[in-house]
N, C-alpha and C positions, 0 to 999 in steps of 0.2 A: 573823263570830262564831267564837270558839274553842269547840268543843264537847268536853267531857270526859265520858268514860264513868264517871268516878269515883263519881258519885252512885248510879248503878245497881249498880256493883260493891259499894258500901256496903250497899245493900239486899239484894243476894245474900248478902253476908257476914252481916249482922245478922238477916235474916228467914229465910234458907234454909240457914244454916250452912256456906256455901261458904268454903273456905280461901283466904286472900289472903296473899301473901308479906309478911313483916314490914316491909321498907322502904316499902311502899306503904300500909300500914294507916293511918298517921297522916294522910296526905294524903286518903285515901278517907273516913275518919271526919270530917275537917274539912268535906269537901264535903257530908256529910249533916247534921251537927250545927251547922255554922257557915257556911252559904252566904253569899257576899258579893255584894252588888249592885254592879254596875259603873257607878256613877253618872257616871263620866267620859264615858260614851257619850252622856249627855244633851247635852253640848256639840256632839257630832257631829250628833246628831239635830236640834238647833236651827239649826246653821250650814249644813247641806247639805240639798238637797231629797230627803230619804228619805221616801217616801210609804207604804211597806209595811214594817211592823215589828210583831212579836209576841214575847212571851217564850216560852220552851220548857219551862215548868214542868210541862206535861202530857205532855211527851215530844215529840221531834222529829217522829215520825210524825203525831201529832195536829196539831202546828203547821204542818208542810208541807202536809198534806192540807187544813187550813182555808185556808191561803194559796192553794192551787191552786183550791179551790172558789170562794172569795171573788173571785178575779181571773179566773175562767173560763179558766185557763191550766194546762197541764201543767208539771211541774218535772222537768228532766233533772238528775239527781244524778250529777255527773261525778267527785266525790271523796268517799269515805266518811270522815266526821270521827271517826276512832277512834284512840286512842293505842295505841302498841305494847303497853303493859302490859295494856290491856283486851283487845286481840286475843289475846295470849298466854293470859290468863285464860279467855277463851271457848274456846280450843282445848283447854286442860287440863281444862276442866270440861264439855266436850261441849255447849256453848251456841252457838247461832247468834249470831255477832258483831253481826248487825243488830239482834238483840233488845237488846243493850247500847246500841247507838247510838240506835235509834229509839223504844224503849219508855221508857227512863229519862228522867225530868224533871230537867233541870239548872236548879236554882233561879236565877232572875235572869239567865240567859243570853238574849241577844236573837237573833232571826232577822230579818234585814232584807234588802231588795233595793234595788239602785240601778241606774240605767240604765248600760249599758256605757260610756258616755262619762265617767261619774263614778267608775269603779272605781279608777283610779290616784289620783285626788284623795282618795278615802276611805282608800285604803291609806297614802298619805303622811301624812294627818292622824292616822290611828290610830298609825302608827309614831312620829310626832312626840310623841304623848301617852304613848308607852310601853305601848300596849295591843296586843292581838292580835285578829285576825279570822281566820275560816276560810272560804274560798270553797267552797261546797257544789256549786254548779252554776248553772243559769239557768232562767228561765221559757221555755216553748216553746209557742207557739200550735198547733203540730202534734201535741202530745201531750195525753193525757187522764190526769189523776192524776199519780202519781209513777213515774219510770222511773230505774233505776240503769244507768249506762253505764260505771261504774268497773269495769274488767275483773277486778280482784282480788276483787270482791264480787258481780258480776252473776249468779252461779250460786246465790246465797242467796235465800231467800224473805223478803219483808217480814213483820214480825210482824203478827198479826191485829188488835191494838189497841195503843193507847198506854198511858201510865202510868195505873194505877188506884189512886185514893186509898183508904185505909182497907182495904186487902186485902194479903195477902202472896202473892198468886198472880201 
């Protein structure tokens, strides 16, 4: 899954009046006003034995927490899926970058898990289709809940909640 923080940046811009650099505005507003379903992923889901899959519209925190609970496994997050522009925005606006990554709901983006022996197969298939995925980490039976082991972000705290509909908080 390629996770973009553009949707949450759009809400920060539209609802909280945060300034966003002009080159990014169009892309950010498109992610809010015109989210695009990646229906091409349906082929991958049908062809390969992917048994765990959810959308991230309620935010990555909610999605990963639900997956952790449903599967009774912890999740080791080895790489934070944040674009450089979103990280810069967070730093300039004194926002925890994990809020941008984990609270924002990216419409139609999928979070899925595959067994380690299928990772290369999925990566090849995705590349052949001209799509992108983002490896976040892995399930870990020795963990409870979510754990960040990405050194660049391990000192930040997780947001307390995921995306909240119909509120600007």
